[in-house]
PyMOL Python script that loads the backbone (N, CA, C, O; Angstrom):
from pymol import cmd

cmd.read_pdbstr("""\
ATOM      1  N   MET A   1      30.714 140.536  92.987  1.00  0.00           N
ATOM      2  CA  MET A   1      31.060 139.126  93.724  1.00  0.00           C
ATOM      3  C   MET A   1      32.958 138.636  93.046  1.00  0.00           C
ATOM      4  O   MET A   1      34.104 138.724  93.486  1.00  0.00           O
ATOM      5  N   GLU A   2      32.266 138.116  91.752  1.00  0.00           N
ATOM      6  CA  GLU A   2      33.365 137.291  91.045  1.00  0.00           C
ATOM      7  C   GLU A   2      34.761 138.768  91.384  1.00  0.00           C
ATOM      8  O   GLU A   2      35.676 138.129  91.903  1.00  0.00           O
ATOM      9  N   LYS A   3      35.110 139.900  91.327  1.00  0.00           N
ATOM     10  CA  LYS A   3      35.987 140.533  91.369  1.00  0.00           C
ATOM     11  C   LYS A   3      36.608 140.334  92.913  1.00  0.00           C
ATOM     12  O   LYS A   3      37.811 140.533  93.084  1.00  0.00           O
ATOM     13  N   GLY A   4      35.652 139.888  94.160  1.00  0.00           N
ATOM     14  CA  GLY A   4      36.154 139.715  95.060  1.00  0.00           C
ATOM     15  C   GLY A   4      37.173 138.217  95.681  1.00  0.00           C
ATOM     16  O   GLY A   4      38.156 138.001  96.390  1.00  0.00           O
ATOM     17  N   LEU A   5      36.177 137.479  94.877  1.00  0.00           N
ATOM     18  CA  LEU A   5      36.739 135.960  95.131  1.00  0.00           C
ATOM     19  C   LEU A   5      38.430 135.959  93.833  1.00  0.00           C
ATOM     20  O   LEU A   5      39.219 135.023  93.965  1.00  0.00           O
ATOM     21  N   LEU A   6      38.702 136.990  92.809  1.00  0.00           N
ATOM     22  CA  LEU A   6      39.919 137.220  92.495  1.00  0.00           C
ATOM     23  C   LEU A   6      40.700 137.241  93.147  1.00  0.00           C
ATOM     24  O   LEU A   6      41.567 136.386  93.327  1.00  0.00           O
ATOM     25  N   ASP A   7      40.436 139.035  94.040  1.00  0.00           N
ATOM     26  CA  ASP A   7      41.483 139.429  95.220  1.00  0.00           C
ATOM     27  C   ASP A   7      41.667 138.376  95.849  1.00  0.00           C
ATOM     28  O   ASP A   7      42.750 137.818  95.670  1.00  0.00           O
ATOM     29  N   LYS A   8      40.776 137.817  96.697  1.00  0.00           N
ATOM     30  CA  LYS A   8      41.155 136.709  97.767  1.00  0.00           C
ATOM     31  C   LYS A   8      41.896 135.814  97.582  1.00  0.00           C
ATOM     32  O   LYS A   8      42.646 135.613  98.538  1.00  0.00           O
ATOM     33  N   VAL A   9      42.098 134.785  96.257  1.00  0.00           N
ATOM     34  CA  VAL A   9      42.589 134.232  95.407  1.00  0.00           C
ATOM     35  C   VAL A   9      43.901 134.809  95.164  1.00  0.00           C
ATOM     36  O   VAL A   9      44.859 134.249  95.697  1.00  0.00           O
ATOM     37  N   GLU A  10      44.134 136.004  94.332  1.00  0.00           N
ATOM     38  CA  GLU A  10      45.545 136.781  94.850  1.00  0.00           C
ATOM     39  C   GLU A  10      46.045 136.901  96.236  1.00  0.00           C
ATOM     40  O   GLU A  10      47.247 136.664  96.349  1.00  0.00           O
ATOM     41  N   ASP A  11      45.633 137.102  96.939  1.00  0.00           N
ATOM     42  CA  ASP A  11      46.026 137.549  98.080  1.00  0.00           C
ATOM     43  C   ASP A  11      46.689 136.080  98.786  1.00  0.00           C
ATOM     44  O   ASP A  11      47.778 135.873  99.323  1.00  0.00           O
ATOM     45  N   ASN A  12      45.652 135.294  98.553  1.00  0.00           N
ATOM     46  CA  ASN A  12      46.286 134.186  99.004  1.00  0.00           C
ATOM     47  C   ASN A  12      47.652 133.786  98.066  1.00  0.00           C
ATOM     48  O   ASN A  12      48.564 133.373  98.783  1.00  0.00           O
ATOM     49  N   VAL A  13      47.825 133.803  97.319  1.00  0.00           N
ATOM     50  CA  VAL A  13      49.149 133.312  96.486  1.00  0.00           C
ATOM     51  C   VAL A  13      49.797 133.948  96.802  1.00  0.00           C
ATOM     52  O   VAL A  13      50.802 133.242  96.891  1.00  0.00           O
ATOM     53  N   ALA A  14      50.254 135.549  97.298  1.00  0.00           N
ATOM     54  CA  ALA A  14      50.755 136.022  97.558  1.00  0.00           C
ATOM     55  C   ALA A  14      51.303 135.764  99.249  1.00  0.00           C
ATOM     56  O   ALA A  14      52.481 135.953  99.551  1.00  0.00           O
ATOM     57  N   VAL A  15      50.446 135.391 100.082  1.00  0.00           N
ATOM     58  CA  VAL A  15      50.608 135.183 101.510  1.00  0.00           C
ATOM     59  C   VAL A  15      51.509 133.687 101.133  1.00  0.00           C
ATOM     60  O   VAL A  15      52.538 133.566 101.798  1.00  0.00           O
ATOM     61  N   GLN A  16      51.232 132.644 100.213  1.00  0.00           N
ATOM     62  CA  GLN A  16      51.911 131.560  99.713  1.00  0.00           C
ATOM     63  C   GLN A  16      53.313 131.808  99.989  1.00  0.00           C
ATOM     64  O   GLN A  16      54.150 131.465 100.825  1.00  0.00           O
ATOM     65  N   THR A  17      53.200 132.927  98.413  1.00  0.00           N
ATOM     66  CA  THR A  17      55.007 132.713  97.951  1.00  0.00           C
ATOM     67  C   THR A  17      55.781 133.465  99.284  1.00  0.00           C
ATOM     68  O   THR A  17      56.962 133.141  99.410  1.00  0.00           O
ATOM     69  N   TRP A  18      55.275 134.377 100.232  1.00  0.00           N
ATOM     70  CA  TRP A  18      55.615 134.614 101.355  1.00  0.00           C
ATOM     71  C   TRP A  18      55.841 133.357 102.236  1.00  0.00           C
ATOM     72  O   TRP A  18      57.031 133.300 102.545  1.00  0.00           O
ATOM     73  N   SER A  19      55.319 132.613 102.608  1.00  0.00           N
ATOM     74  CA  SER A  19      55.342 131.743 103.402  1.00  0.00           C
ATOM     75  C   SER A  19      56.694 130.571 102.799  1.00  0.00           C
ATOM     76  O   SER A  19      57.608 129.902 103.282  1.00  0.00           O
ATOM     77  N   LYS A  20      56.241 130.798 101.796  1.00  0.00           N
ATOM     78  CA  LYS A  20      57.944 129.369 100.739  1.00  0.00           C
ATOM     79  C   LYS A  20      58.661 130.459 100.751  1.00  0.00           C
ATOM     80  O   LYS A  20      59.590 129.955 101.382  1.00  0.00           O
ATOM     81  N   THR A  21      58.919 131.264 100.623  1.00  0.00           N
ATOM     82  CA  THR A  21      60.430 132.143 100.682  1.00  0.00           C
ATOM     83  C   THR A  21      60.438 132.299 102.276  1.00  0.00           C
ATOM     84  O   THR A  21      61.495 131.780 102.636  1.00  0.00           O
ATOM     85  N   THR A  22      59.767 132.762 103.366  1.00  0.00           N
ATOM     86  CA  THR A  22      60.378 132.505 104.746  1.00  0.00           C
ATOM     87  C   THR A  22      60.901 131.215 104.890  1.00  0.00           C
ATOM     88  O   THR A  22      62.118 131.051 104.964  1.00  0.00           O
ATOM     89  N   GLN A  23      60.082 130.249 104.939  1.00  0.00           N
ATOM     90  CA  GLN A  23      60.669 128.794 105.010  1.00  0.00           C
ATOM     91  C   GLN A  23      61.956 128.239 104.602  1.00  0.00           C
ATOM     92  O   GLN A  23      62.568 127.451 105.323  1.00  0.00           O
ATOM     93  N   GLN A  24      62.389 128.637 103.447  1.00  0.00           N
ATOM     94  CA  GLN A  24      63.132 128.370 102.801  1.00  0.00           C
ATOM     95  C   GLN A  24      63.778 128.637 103.253  1.00  0.00           C
ATOM     96  O   GLN A  24      64.521 127.776 103.722  1.00  0.00           O
ATOM     97  N   LYS A  25      64.165 130.566 103.599  1.00  0.00           N
ATOM     98  CA  LYS A  25      65.292 131.023 104.308  1.00  0.00           C
ATOM     99  C   LYS A  25      65.480 129.961 105.751  1.00  0.00           C
ATOM    100  O   LYS A  25      66.518 129.306 105.846  1.00  0.00           O
ATOM    101  N   LYS A  26      64.524 129.872 106.712  1.00  0.00           N
ATOM    102  CA  LYS A  26      65.068 128.742 108.182  1.00  0.00           C
ATOM    103  C   LYS A  26      65.256 128.073 107.755  1.00  0.00           C
ATOM    104  O   LYS A  26      66.369 127.805 108.208  1.00  0.00           O
ATOM    105  N   VAL A  27      65.019 127.294 106.981  1.00  0.00           N
ATOM    106  CA  VAL A  27      65.421 125.772 106.410  1.00  0.00           C
ATOM    107  C   VAL A  27      67.191 125.998 105.951  1.00  0.00           C
ATOM    108  O   VAL A  27      67.934 125.032 106.127  1.00  0.00           O
ATOM    109  N   LYS A  28      67.539 126.778 105.605  1.00  0.00           N
ATOM    110  CA  LYS A  28      68.588 127.194 104.761  1.00  0.00           C
ATOM    111  C   LYS A  28      69.742 127.688 105.906  1.00  0.00           C
ATOM    112  O   LYS A  28      70.934 127.382 105.922  1.00  0.00           O
ATOM    113  N   GLN A  29      68.891 128.676 106.999  1.00  0.00           N
ATOM    114  CA  GLN A  29      69.310 129.004 108.676  1.00  0.00           C
ATOM    115  C   GLN A  29      70.261 127.420 108.625  1.00  0.00           C
ATOM    116  O   GLN A  29      71.444 127.206 108.361  1.00  0.00           O
ATOM    117  N   PHE A  30      68.758 126.204 109.133  1.00  0.00           N
ATOM    118  CA  PHE A  30      68.989 125.607 109.856  1.00  0.00           C
ATOM    119  C   PHE A  30      70.437 124.775 109.532  1.00  0.00           C
ATOM    120  O   PHE A  30      71.283 124.362 110.326  1.00  0.00           O
ATOM    121  N   PHE A  31      70.381 124.683 107.879  1.00  0.00           N
ATOM    122  CA  PHE A  31      71.499 123.758 107.501  1.00  0.00           C
ATOM    123  C   PHE A  31      72.837 124.172 107.991  1.00  0.00           C
ATOM    124  O   PHE A  31      73.686 123.503 108.580  1.00  0.00           O
ATOM    125  N   TYR A  32      72.847 125.397 107.629  1.00  0.00           N
ATOM    126  CA  TYR A  32      74.167 126.604 107.972  1.00  0.00           C
ATOM    127  C   TYR A  32      74.468 126.235 109.369  1.00  0.00           C
ATOM    128  O   TYR A  32      75.557 125.762 109.694  1.00  0.00           O
ATOM    129  N   LEU A  33      73.680 126.411 110.042  1.00  0.00           N
ATOM    130  CA  LEU A  33      73.537 125.677 111.555  1.00  0.00           C
ATOM    131  C   LEU A  33      74.487 124.398 111.659  1.00  0.00           C
ATOM    132  O   LEU A  33      75.619 124.327 112.137  1.00  0.00           O
ATOM    133  N   GLY A  34      73.793 123.531 111.143  1.00  0.00           N
ATOM    134  CA  GLY A  34      74.385 122.728 111.137  1.00  0.00           C
ATOM    135  C   GLY A  34      75.891 121.412 110.580  1.00  0.00           C
ATOM    136  O   GLY A  34      76.368 120.329 110.918  1.00  0.00           O
ATOM    137  N   TYR A  35      76.068 122.508 109.551  1.00  0.00           N
ATOM    138  CA  TYR A  35      76.687 121.964 108.470  1.00  0.00           C
ATOM    139  C   TYR A  35      77.995 122.882 108.571  1.00  0.00           C
ATOM    140  O   TYR A  35      79.117 122.376 108.557  1.00  0.00           O
ATOM    141  N   GLY A  36      77.745 124.518 108.692  1.00  0.00           N
ATOM    142  CA  GLY A  36      78.915 125.048 108.227  1.00  0.00           C
ATOM    143  C   GLY A  36      79.058 125.837 106.692  1.00  0.00           C
ATOM    144  O   GLY A  36      78.337 126.268 105.793  1.00  0.00           O
ATOM    145  N   ASP A  37      80.112 125.743 106.955  1.00  0.00           N
ATOM    146  CA  ASP A  37      80.402 126.595 105.234  1.00  0.00           C
ATOM    147  C   ASP A  37      80.676 125.339 103.895  1.00  0.00           C
ATOM    148  O   ASP A  37      81.343 125.514 102.875  1.00  0.00           O
ATOM    149  N   LEU A  38      79.906 124.045 104.317  1.00  0.00           N
ATOM    150  CA  LEU A  38      80.049 122.387 103.946  1.00  0.00           C
ATOM    151  C   LEU A  38      79.434 123.125 102.003  1.00  0.00           C
ATOM    152  O   LEU A  38      80.040 123.146 100.932  1.00  0.00           O
ATOM    153  N   PRO A  39      77.598 123.747 102.517  1.00  0.00           N
ATOM    154  CA  PRO A  39      77.136 124.463 100.861  1.00  0.00           C
ATOM    155  C   PRO A  39      78.222 124.498  99.878  1.00  0.00           C
ATOM    156  O   PRO A  39      78.168 123.890  98.810  1.00  0.00           O
ATOM    157  N   TYR A  40      79.357 125.330 100.313  1.00  0.00           N
ATOM    158  CA  TYR A  40      80.376 126.246  99.311  1.00  0.00           C
ATOM    159  C   TYR A  40      81.176 125.344  98.462  1.00  0.00           C
ATOM    160  O   TYR A  40      81.373 125.435  97.250  1.00  0.00           O
ATOM    161  N   LEU A  41      81.786 124.083  99.649  1.00  0.00           N
ATOM    162  CA  LEU A  41      82.751 123.004  98.661  1.00  0.00           C
ATOM    163  C   LEU A  41      81.798 122.403  97.909  1.00  0.00           C
ATOM    164  O   LEU A  41      82.430 121.682  97.137  1.00  0.00           O
ATOM    165  N   LEU A  42      79.959 122.216  97.560  1.00  0.00           N
ATOM    166  CA  LEU A  42      79.586 121.491  96.509  1.00  0.00           C
ATOM    167  C   LEU A  42      79.452 122.221  95.119  1.00  0.00           C
ATOM    168  O   LEU A  42      79.177 121.686  94.045  1.00  0.00           O
ATOM    169  N   ASP A  43      79.707 123.581  95.365  1.00  0.00           N
ATOM    170  CA  ASP A  43      79.841 124.412  94.029  1.00  0.00           C
ATOM    171  C   ASP A  43      81.377 124.613  93.449  1.00  0.00           C
ATOM    172  O   ASP A  43      81.474 125.198  92.370  1.00  0.00           O
ATOM    173  N   ILE A  44      82.787 124.084  94.218  1.00  0.00           N
ATOM    174  CA  ILE A  44      83.520 124.232  93.826  1.00  0.00           C
ATOM    175  C   ILE A  44      83.805 123.093  92.505  1.00  0.00           C
ATOM    176  O   ILE A  44      83.416 121.926  92.562  1.00  0.00           O
ATOM    177  N   LYS A  45      84.438 123.585  91.511  1.00  0.00           N
ATOM    178  CA  LYS A  45      84.540 122.986  90.285  1.00  0.00           C
ATOM    179  C   LYS A  45      86.078 122.000  90.565  1.00  0.00           C
ATOM    180  O   LYS A  45      87.106 122.581  90.911  1.00  0.00           O
ATOM    181  N   VAL A  46      86.054 120.925  90.420  1.00  0.00           N
ATOM    182  CA  VAL A  46      87.011 119.274  90.514  1.00  0.00           C
ATOM    183  C   VAL A  46      87.652 119.840  89.259  1.00  0.00           C
ATOM    184  O   VAL A  46      87.110 120.388  88.299  1.00  0.00           O
ATOM    185  N   ASP A  47      89.265 119.514  89.551  1.00  0.00           N
ATOM    186  CA  ASP A  47      89.908 119.324  88.524  1.00  0.00           C
ATOM    187  C   ASP A  47      89.851 117.667  88.089  1.00  0.00           C
ATOM    188  O   ASP A  47      90.895 117.034  88.245  1.00  0.00           O
ATOM    189  N   LYS A  48      88.959 117.136  87.685  1.00  0.00           N
ATOM    190  CA  LYS A  48      89.657 115.214  87.633  1.00  0.00           C
ATOM    191  C   LYS A  48      90.661 114.710  87.276  1.00  0.00           C
ATOM    192  O   LYS A  48      90.572 113.507  87.524  1.00  0.00           O
ATOM    193  N   HIS A  49      91.796 114.993  86.723  1.00  0.00           N
ATOM    194  CA  HIS A  49      93.102 114.946  86.316  1.00  0.00           C
ATOM    195  C   HIS A  49      93.606 115.335  87.764  1.00  0.00           C
ATOM    196  O   HIS A  49      93.732 114.530  88.687  1.00  0.00           O
ATOM    197  N   LEU A  50      93.841 116.515  87.817  1.00  0.00           N
ATOM    198  CA  LEU A  50      94.373 116.825  89.498  1.00  0.00           C
ATOM    199  C   LEU A  50      94.005 115.720  90.483  1.00  0.00           C
ATOM    200  O   LEU A  50      94.881 115.019  90.990  1.00  0.00           O
ATOM    201  N   PHE A  51      92.814 115.577  90.731  1.00  0.00           N
ATOM    202  CA  PHE A  51      92.300 114.305  91.624  1.00  0.00           C
ATOM    203  C   PHE A  51      92.943 113.437  92.104  1.00  0.00           C
ATOM    204  O   PHE A  51      93.472 113.173  93.184  1.00  0.00           O
ATOM    205  N   ARG A  52      92.782 112.855  90.766  1.00  0.00           N
ATOM    206  CA  ARG A  52      93.270 111.447  90.251  1.00  0.00           C
ATOM    207  C   ARG A  52      94.685 111.390  90.924  1.00  0.00           C
ATOM    208  O   ARG A  52      95.121 110.579  91.740  1.00  0.00           O
ATOM    209  N   ALA A  53      95.343 112.607  90.282  1.00  0.00           N
ATOM    210  CA  ALA A  53      96.591 112.687  90.505  1.00  0.00           C
ATOM    211  C   ALA A  53      96.837 112.481  91.940  1.00  0.00           C
ATOM    212  O   ALA A  53      97.572 111.555  92.281  1.00  0.00           O
ATOM    213  N   LEU A  54      96.361 113.158  92.707  1.00  0.00           N
ATOM    214  CA  LEU A  54      96.612 113.327  93.740  1.00  0.00           C
ATOM    215  C   LEU A  54      95.993 112.187  94.468  1.00  0.00           C
ATOM    216  O   LEU A  54      96.366 112.160  95.641  1.00  0.00           O
ATOM    217  N   ALA A  55      95.233 111.315  94.173  1.00  0.00           N
ATOM    218  CA  ALA A  55      94.589 110.434  95.239  1.00  0.00           C
ATOM    219  C   ALA A  55      95.586 108.918  95.175  1.00  0.00           C
ATOM    220  O   ALA A  55      95.469 107.867  95.805  1.00  0.00           O
ATOM    221  N   GLN A  56      96.673 109.394  94.028  1.00  0.00           N
ATOM    222  CA  GLN A  56      97.535 108.389  93.916  1.00  0.00           C
ATOM    223  C   GLN A  56      98.851 108.152  95.513  1.00  0.00           C
ATOM    224  O   GLN A  56      99.359 107.227  96.146  1.00  0.00           O
ATOM    225  N   PHE A  57      98.861 109.876  95.491  1.00  0.00           N
ATOM    226  CA  PHE A  57      99.931 109.739  96.246  1.00  0.00           C
ATOM    227  C   PHE A  57      99.245 109.954  97.939  1.00  0.00           C
ATOM    228  O   PHE A  57      99.903 110.260  98.933  1.00  0.00           O
ATOM    229  N   TRP A  58      97.494 109.643  97.867  1.00  0.00           N
ATOM    230  CA  TRP A  58      97.795 109.295  99.778  1.00  0.00           C
ATOM    231  C   TRP A  58      97.704 108.367 100.002  1.00  0.00           C
ATOM    232  O   TRP A  58      97.631 107.309  99.376  1.00  0.00           O
ATOM    233  N   ASN A  59      97.695 108.797 101.425  1.00  0.00           N
ATOM    234  CA  ASN A  59      98.634 106.957 102.140  1.00  0.00           C
ATOM    235  C   ASN A  59      97.303 107.188 103.170  1.00  0.00           C
ATOM    236  O   ASN A  59      97.095 108.153 103.905  1.00  0.00           O
ATOM    237  N   PRO A  60      96.364 105.815 102.948  1.00  0.00           N
ATOM    238  CA  PRO A  60      95.229 106.106 103.875  1.00  0.00           C
ATOM    239  C   PRO A  60      95.341 105.563 105.791  1.00  0.00           C
ATOM    240  O   PRO A  60      94.769 105.870 106.837  1.00  0.00           O
ATOM    241  N   THR A  61      96.259 104.770 105.422  1.00  0.00           N
ATOM    242  CA  THR A  61      97.229 104.598 107.092  1.00  0.00           C
ATOM    243  C   THR A  61      97.215 105.248 107.838  1.00  0.00           C
ATOM    244  O   THR A  61      96.673 105.128 108.936  1.00  0.00           O
ATOM    245  N   TYR A  62      98.135 106.564 107.197  1.00  0.00           N
ATOM    246  CA  TYR A  62      98.398 107.840 108.024  1.00  0.00           C
ATOM    247  C   TYR A  62      97.410 109.101 107.798  1.00  0.00           C
ATOM    248  O   TYR A  62      97.518 110.205 108.331  1.00  0.00           O
ATOM    249  N   SER A  63      96.719 108.803 107.156  1.00  0.00           N
ATOM    250  CA  SER A  63      95.813 110.332 106.679  1.00  0.00           C
ATOM    251  C   SER A  63      96.495 111.390 106.286  1.00  0.00           C
ATOM    252  O   SER A  63      96.096 112.486 106.681  1.00  0.00           O
ATOM    253  N   CYS A  64      97.724 111.321 105.386  1.00  0.00           N
ATOM    254  CA  CYS A  64      98.418 112.095 105.125  1.00  0.00           C
ATOM    255  C   CYS A  64      98.826 112.189 103.260  1.00  0.00           C
ATOM    256  O   CYS A  64      98.576 111.118 102.708  1.00  0.00           O
ATOM    257  N   PHE A  65      99.283 113.075 102.485  1.00  0.00           N
ATOM    258  CA  PHE A  65     100.328 112.611 101.252  1.00  0.00           C
ATOM    259  C   PHE A  65     101.424 112.409 101.432  1.00  0.00           C
ATOM    260  O   PHE A  65     102.078 112.837 102.384  1.00  0.00           O
ATOM    261  N   THR A  66     101.876 111.609 100.404  1.00  0.00           N
ATOM    262  CA  THR A  66     102.854 110.670 100.739  1.00  0.00           C
ATOM    263  C   THR A  66     103.929 110.452  99.234  1.00  0.00           C
ATOM    264  O   THR A  66     103.992 109.459  98.509  1.00  0.00           O
ATOM    265  N   PHE A  67     104.661 111.708  99.123  1.00  0.00           N
ATOM    266  CA  PHE A  67     105.551 112.397  97.388  1.00  0.00           C
ATOM    267  C   PHE A  67     106.659 111.880  98.155  1.00  0.00           C
ATOM    268  O   PHE A  67     106.935 112.269  99.290  1.00  0.00           O
ATOM    269  N   GLY A  68     107.477 110.726  97.316  1.00  0.00           N
ATOM    270  CA  GLY A  68     108.514 109.768  97.867  1.00  0.00           C
ATOM    271  C   GLY A  68     108.511 109.281  98.802  1.00  0.00           C
ATOM    272  O   GLY A  68     107.524 108.587  99.047  1.00  0.00           O
ATOM    273  N   GLY A  69     109.677 109.382  99.898  1.00  0.00           N
ATOM    274  CA  GLY A  69     109.513 109.590 101.142  1.00  0.00           C
ATOM    275  C   GLY A  69     109.361 110.241 102.317  1.00  0.00           C
ATOM    276  O   GLY A  69     109.784 109.886 103.418  1.00  0.00           O
ATOM    277  N   VAL A  70     108.532 111.533 101.947  1.00  0.00           N
ATOM    278  CA  VAL A  70     108.503 112.733 102.890  1.00  0.00           C
ATOM    279  C   VAL A  70     106.714 112.218 102.865  1.00  0.00           C
ATOM    280  O   VAL A  70     106.220 111.585 101.932  1.00  0.00           O
ATOM    281  N   ASP A  71     106.064 112.601 103.929  1.00  0.00           N
ATOM    282  CA  ASP A  71     104.800 112.103 104.354  1.00  0.00           C
ATOM    283  C   ASP A  71     104.573 114.183 104.288  1.00  0.00           C
ATOM    284  O   ASP A  71     105.552 114.858 104.606  1.00  0.00           O
ATOM    285  N   LEU A  72     103.154 114.949 103.832  1.00  0.00           N
ATOM    286  CA  LEU A  72     102.705 116.066 103.874  1.00  0.00           C
ATOM    287  C   LEU A  72     102.126 116.039 105.206  1.00  0.00           C
ATOM    288  O   LEU A  72     101.546 114.953 105.199  1.00  0.00           O
ATOM    289  N   VAL A  73     101.996 116.378 105.941  1.00  0.00           N
ATOM    290  CA  VAL A  73     100.819 116.451 107.402  1.00  0.00           C
ATOM    291  C   VAL A  73     100.807 117.965 107.737  1.00  0.00           C
ATOM    292  O   VAL A  73     101.429 118.932 107.296  1.00  0.00           O
ATOM    293  N   PRO A  74      99.963 117.813 108.584  1.00  0.00           N
ATOM    294  CA  PRO A  74      99.765 119.451 108.901  1.00  0.00           C
ATOM    295  C   PRO A  74     100.603 119.576 110.477  1.00  0.00           C
ATOM    296  O   PRO A  74     100.839 118.459 110.937  1.00  0.00           O
ATOM    297  N   THR A  75     100.946 120.407 111.109  1.00  0.00           N
ATOM    298  CA  THR A  75     102.132 120.711 112.055  1.00  0.00           C
ATOM    299  C   THR A  75     100.938 120.931 112.816  1.00  0.00           C
ATOM    300  O   THR A  75      99.866 121.398 112.431  1.00  0.00           O
ATOM    301  N   VAL A  76     101.379 120.410 114.287  1.00  0.00           N
ATOM    302  CA  VAL A  76     100.580 121.159 115.649  1.00  0.00           C
ATOM    303  C   VAL A  76     100.042 122.118 115.174  1.00  0.00           C
ATOM    304  O   VAL A  76      98.882 121.880 114.837  1.00  0.00           O
ATOM    305  N   GLU A  77     100.426 123.262 114.968  1.00  0.00           N
ATOM    306  CA  GLU A  77      99.974 124.861 115.264  1.00  0.00           C
ATOM    307  C   GLU A  77      98.656 124.367 114.082  1.00  0.00           C
ATOM    308  O   GLU A  77      97.507 124.333 114.523  1.00  0.00           O
ATOM    309  N   GLU A  78      98.870 124.059 112.831  1.00  0.00           N
ATOM    310  CA  GLU A  78      97.551 124.114 111.984  1.00  0.00           C
ATOM    311  C   GLU A  78      96.653 122.949 112.761  1.00  0.00           C
ATOM    312  O   GLU A  78      95.495 122.923 112.343  1.00  0.00           O
ATOM    313  N   TYR A  79      96.915 122.085 113.693  1.00  0.00           N
ATOM    314  CA  TYR A  79      95.719 121.701 114.229  1.00  0.00           C
ATOM    315  C   TYR A  79      95.003 121.904 115.301  1.00  0.00           C
ATOM    316  O   TYR A  79      93.959 121.366 115.670  1.00  0.00           O
ATOM    317  N   MET A  80      95.992 123.170 116.029  1.00  0.00           N
ATOM    318  CA  MET A  80      95.251 123.592 116.928  1.00  0.00           C
ATOM    319  C   MET A  80      94.467 124.275 116.097  1.00  0.00           C
ATOM    320  O   MET A  80      93.303 123.947 116.325  1.00  0.00           O
ATOM    321  N   ALA A  81      94.544 125.182 115.120  1.00  0.00           N
ATOM    322  CA  ALA A  81      93.807 125.881 114.383  1.00  0.00           C
ATOM    323  C   ALA A  81      92.443 125.687 114.094  1.00  0.00           C
ATOM    324  O   ALA A  81      91.554 126.537 114.053  1.00  0.00           O
ATOM    325  N   LEU A  82      92.377 124.480 113.899  1.00  0.00           N
ATOM    326  CA  LEU A  82      90.749 123.863 113.522  1.00  0.00           C
ATOM    327  C   LEU A  82      90.197 123.498 114.786  1.00  0.00           C
ATOM    328  O   LEU A  82      89.061 123.031 114.852  1.00  0.00           O
TER     329      LEU A  82
END
""", "prot")
cmd.dss("prot")
cmd.show_as("cartoon", "prot")
cmd.util.cbc("prot")
cmd.orient("prot")
């Protein structure tokens, strides 16, 4: 009788493991549907010094980078590609 009980417990563990794995895959799929490739950006290593330097040139009024008197903005074609 004890052998049968252990088999059932092992089967339950296998079913629970399979269920968790399947559920995680579904959650991951729904996340990617909602947010696209955003999770890939979370894995990128950011150079803090470069980020601070770029932040100094960011112009929040125009949402672009300004170097000297020159604004660095996307062209109309680049906006259309978005």
